[in-house]
C-alpha positions as CSV (number, residue, x, y, z in Angstrom):
1,M,75.6,96.2,70.9
2,K,73.7,99.1,72.5
3,I,70.6,97.0,72.4
4,L,72.3,94.1,74.2
5,K,73.6,96.5,76.9
6,N,70.1,97.8,77.5
7,V,68.7,94.2,77.8
8,F,71.5,93.4,80.2
9,C,70.8,96.5,82.3
10,T,67.1,95.7,82.3
11,F,67.6,92.1,83.3
12,F,69.7,93.1,86.4
13,C,67.2,95.8,87.3
14,L,64.4,93.2,87.3
15,L,66.6,90.8,89.3
16,Q,67.3,93.4,91.9
17,F,63.5,94.2,92.2
18,N,62.7,90.5,92.7
19,L,65.4,90.0,95.3
20,L,64.1,93.0,97.3
21,A,60.5,92.0,96.9
22,E,61.2,88.3,98.1
23,N,63.2,89.4,101.2
24,K,61.9,92.7,102.1
25,D,61.4,91.7,105.8
26,N,64.6,89.7,106.1
27,I,67.7,91.7,105.5
28,G,70.0,88.8,106.4
29,R,68.4,86.6,103.8
30,L,68.7,89.2,101.1
31,Y,72.3,90.1,102.0
32,H,73.5,86.5,102.1
33,D,71.5,85.5,99.1
34,C,73.3,88.2,97.1
35,I,76.7,87.0,98.4
36,N,75.9,83.4,97.5
37,R,74.7,84.4,94.0
38,G,77.9,86.4,93.5
39,S,80.0,83.4,94.4
40,V,78.0,81.1,92.2
41,S,78.2,83.6,89.3
42,Y,82.0,83.7,89.5
43,Y,83.1,80.1,90.4
44,I,80.3,78.1,88.7
45,N,79.1,80.4,85.9
46,H,82.4,82.1,85.3
47,N,80.7,85.5,85.0
48,I,82.7,88.3,86.8
49,D,80.2,91.0,85.8
50,S,77.4,89.2,87.5
51,A,79.6,88.5,90.5
52,I,80.5,92.2,90.9
53,F,76.8,93.1,90.6
54,Y,75.7,90.7,93.4
55,Y,78.5,91.6,95.8
56,H,77.9,95.3,95.3
57,K,74.2,94.7,95.8
58,A,74.9,92.9,99.1
59,F,77.2,95.7,100.4
60,S,74.4,98.2,99.6
61,V,71.6,96.5,101.5
62,N,73.5,95.7,104.7
63,K,76.8,96.5,106.5
64,P,79.2,93.8,105.3
65,F,81.0,91.3,107.4
66,Y,84.8,90.7,107.1
67,Q,84.1,87.2,105.7
68,D,82.4,88.7,102.7
69,Y,85.0,91.5,102.1
70,F,87.5,88.7,102.1
71,R,85.5,86.5,99.7
72,F,85.4,89.4,97.3
73,A,89.1,90.0,97.7
74,R,89.8,86.4,96.8
75,I,87.7,86.7,93.6
76,W,89.8,89.8,92.6
77,N,93.0,87.9,93.4
78,F,91.9,85.2,91.0
79,E,91.3,87.9,88.4
80,K,94.8,89.5,89.2
81,K,93.2,92.9,89.9
82,F,95.5,93.7,92.8
83,D,94.3,97.2,93.5
84,S,90.8,95.7,94.2
85,V,92.5,92.9,96.3
86,F,94.3,95.4,98.4
87,F,91.1,97.6,98.8
88,Y,88.8,94.7,100.0
89,L,91.5,93.1,102.2
90,V,92.0,96.4,104.0
91,K,88.2,96.7,104.5
92,S,88.0,93.1,105.8
93,I,90.8,93.6,108.4
94,E,89.4,96.9,109.6
95,I,86.3,94.9,110.8
96,G,88.1,91.9,112.2
97,C,89.5,89.6,109.5
98,P,92.1,87.4,111.3
99,E,95.5,86.6,110.2
100,L,94.8,82.9,109.5
101,L,92.4,84.1,106.8
102,Y,94.0,87.1,105.1
103,K,97.4,85.3,105.0
104,E,95.9,83.0,102.4
105,I,96.1,85.8,100.0
106,V,98.9,88.0,101.4
107,N,101.5,85.3,101.7
108,E,100.8,83.5,98.5
109,E,101.4,84.2,94.9
110,P,100.6,86.1,92.8
111,F,99.6,88.8,95.3
112,N,102.6,88.5,97.7
113,N,105.0,89.8,95.0
114,T,103.1,92.9,94.2
115,E,103.5,96.5,95.2
116,Q,100.1,96.4,96.8
117,A,101.2,93.6,99.0
118,K,104.3,95.6,100.2
119,M,102.0,98.5,101.0
120,F,99.6,96.2,102.8
121,K,102.3,94.6,105.0
122,S,103.9,98.0,105.8
123,N,100.6,99.4,107.1
124,L,99.0,96.2,108.5
125,N,99.1,97.5,112.2
126,T,97.2,100.6,111.2
127,Y,94.4,98.6,109.5
128,R,94.2,96.3,112.5
129,S,94.1,99.1,115.0
130,K,90.8,100.4,113.6
131,F,89.1,97.2,114.5
132,L,90.7,97.0,118.0
133,L,89.4,100.6,118.7
134,E,85.9,99.5,118.0
135,L,86.0,96.0,119.5
136,N,83.3,95.3,122.0
137,F,85.5,94.3,124.9
138,E,82.6,94.1,127.4
139,F,80.8,91.4,125.5
140,T,84.0,89.7,124.6
141,R,85.0,89.5,128.3
142,F,81.5,88.3,129.3
143,I,81.5,85.5,126.7
144,H,85.0,84.2,127.6
145,I,84.2,84.3,131.3
146,L,81.1,82.2,130.6
147,L,83.2,79.9,128.4
148,G,85.8,79.5,131.2
149,K,83.1,78.6,133.8
150,D,81.6,76.1,131.4
151,Q,84.9,74.4,130.6
152,A,86.2,74.3,134.1
153,I,83.0,72.6,135.3
154,R,83.1,70.1,132.5
155,L,86.8,69.3,133.1
156,E,85.9,68.3,136.7
157,L,83.0,66.3,135.5
158,S,85.0,64.5,132.9
159,K,87.4,63.2,135.6
160,D,84.7,61.0,136.9
161,I,85.1,57.8,134.9
162,N,81.7,56.5,136.0
163,K,79.8,59.6,134.9
164,D,76.9,58.7,137.1
165,K,73.5,60.2,136.8
166,N,74.2,62.9,139.5
167,N,77.0,64.3,137.4
168,L,74.9,64.3,134.3
169,D,72.2,66.1,136.1
170,L,74.8,68.6,137.4
171,G,76.0,69.2,133.8
172,N,72.5,69.9,132.6
173,R,71.9,72.3,135.4
174,I,75.1,74.1,134.4
175,D,74.0,74.3,130.8
176,K,70.6,75.7,131.9
177,A,72.3,78.3,134.1
178,N,74.7,79.4,131.4
179,R,71.9,79.6,128.9
180,E,69.8,81.8,131.2
181,E,72.7,84.1,131.9
182,L,73.3,84.5,128.1
183,L,69.6,85.4,127.6
184,E,69.7,87.8,130.5
185,Y,72.7,89.6,129.0
186,F,70.9,90.1,125.7
187,K,67.9,91.3,127.6
188,I,69.7,93.9,129.4
189,H,72.4,95.0,127.0
190,G,71.0,94.0,123.7
191,F,72.7,91.9,121.1
192,P,76.1,93.1,120.0
193,D,77.1,94.2,116.5
194,L,79.0,91.1,115.2
195,R,81.2,93.4,113.2
196,K,82.7,94.5,116.5
197,I,83.3,91.0,117.8
198,D,86.5,89.1,117.1
199,Y,86.3,85.8,115.1
200,S,87.1,83.6,118.2
201,T,84.2,85.1,120.1
202,Q,82.0,84.7,117.1
203,N,82.9,80.9,117.1
204,V,82.2,80.6,120.8
205,L,78.8,82.0,120.2
206,S,78.2,79.3,117.6
207,V,79.3,76.6,120.1
208,F,77.1,78.1,122.8
209,L,74.1,78.2,120.5
210,N,74.6,74.6,119.4
211,H,75.1,73.5,123.0
212,Y,72.3,75.3,124.7
213,V,69.4,74.9,122.3
214,I,67.1,71.9,122.0
215,H,68.8,69.2,120.1
216,D,65.8,68.4,117.9
217,T,65.4,70.1,114.5
218,N,61.7,69.9,114.7
219,L,61.7,72.0,118.0
220,V,64.8,74.2,117.6
221,F,62.7,76.8,115.9
222,T,60.6,77.2,119.1
223,D,63.7,77.5,121.3
224,T,63.9,81.0,123.0
225,L,67.7,81.3,122.5
226,F,67.6,80.2,118.9
227,L,64.8,82.8,118.2
228,V,67.0,85.5,119.5
229,F,69.7,84.6,117.0
230,K,67.1,84.2,114.2
231,E,65.9,87.8,114.9
232,Q,69.4,89.0,114.6
233,F,69.8,87.1,111.3
234,E,66.7,88.8,109.9
235,R,68.0,92.2,111.0
236,G,71.3,91.5,109.1
237,N,73.3,91.1,112.3
238,M,74.1,87.4,112.1
239,L,76.5,85.1,110.3
240,P,75.1,81.9,108.7
241,H,77.7,79.6,110.2
242,I,76.8,80.8,113.7
243,I,73.0,80.2,113.5
244,I,73.0,77.1,111.3
245,T,75.2,75.0,113.6
246,P,72.4,73.4,115.7
247,I,70.6,72.5,112.4
248,D,73.6,71.0,110.7
249,Y,74.3,69.1,114.0
250,N,71.2,67.0,113.8
251,Y,72.1,65.5,110.5
252,M,75.8,64.7,111.0
253,I,77.5,61.3,111.0
254,F,80.6,62.8,112.6
255,R,81.0,66.2,114.4
256,K,83.8,67.5,112.2
257,Q,84.0,71.2,111.8
258,I,85.7,73.4,109.1
259,F,85.9,77.0,110.1
260,G,82.7,76.7,112.1
261,I,80.6,75.0,109.4
262,Y,80.3,71.2,109.5
263,S,82.1,69.6,106.6
264,T,79.7,69.3,103.7
265,S,80.9,65.8,102.9
266,L,79.7,64.4,106.2
267,V,76.0,65.3,106.2
268,E,73.5,62.5,106.3
269,N,70.4,64.1,105.0
270,S,71.5,66.6,102.5
271,Q,68.1,67.5,101.0
272,K,66.6,68.4,104.4
273,V,69.8,70.2,105.5
274,D,69.8,72.2,102.2
275,S,66.2,73.4,102.7
276,L,67.0,74.5,106.3
277,N,70.3,76.0,105.4
278,Y,68.7,78.1,102.6
279,E,66.7,79.9,105.2
280,F,69.9,81.2,106.7
281,G,71.9,82.1,103.6
282,I,74.0,79.0,103.1
283,L,74.4,77.5,99.7
284,N,73.3,73.9,99.0
285,I,75.8,71.1,99.8
286,Q,76.5,70.2,96.2
287,T,77.3,73.8,95.2
288,R,79.4,74.3,98.3
289,N,81.4,71.2,97.5
290,R,82.0,72.5,93.9
291,I,83.2,75.9,95.0
292,E,85.5,74.4,97.7
293,K,87.1,72.2,95.0
294,L,87.6,75.1,92.7
295,T,89.1,77.4,95.3
296,K,90.9,74.4,97.0
297,K,89.8,75.8,100.3
298,P,86.7,75.6,102.6
299,I,84.2,78.4,102.1
300,S,85.5,80.6,104.8
301,N,83.6,82.0,107.8
């Protein structure tokens, strides 16, 4: 038994070394690869020890996002380890987990009838206040002002039934101006820490990126705005569902979204999408579908 334990430890040490070697210049890739391996270990391979290893490894190489604390809490909820569910739920809310996500655990059995759930609910405002105290209001305000201008102009343009060339040209000029304003903000203020941005603003960023970059997968990797987001991913400050949207977009039959990631069942060219998505920490389509069926929920962002 002792020999088996030593072999097991050696195996994981080698695995850890290989992961670090492969992704030493790309923290985002390393982090999200560990998260994905943890999910596959649990849901596909039914190995909780391996899942714990990979999640802890991810949390040790990069500051976690609320989405990943929540994913780990969900695993512990399946295991009925409610102290761990409580611990990781609190950590997720302290960095922005929205109610629409955490209520999936808090309001459902078996967790909702536990002492941990009672404690969680009684202290919820305290947990949420920590995030609000650190929220980047300046960037949030900037993004939503930009969104308001964008939508107001599009609403006016949409009233023109004919949608003549002049209106289309005006729309393109507005897109270009908004794109430049976004790039200028990043140039002056730097890119914000996404852990201090609420989930709705994160999703607006995803929409902006998809809307303002070149709609050609062969050219998107040369797009200035896309490269800004790509650099943040490599630094460990970017969520896969934000940066991958313009890549998924080019291979969709319909533009249906689930929590910011296009529905895996609607992708036209899954092989090419898989190869591109892998670069930005997203599981292949087949595996994503398997996990979504097992959890009966989309892989959350």
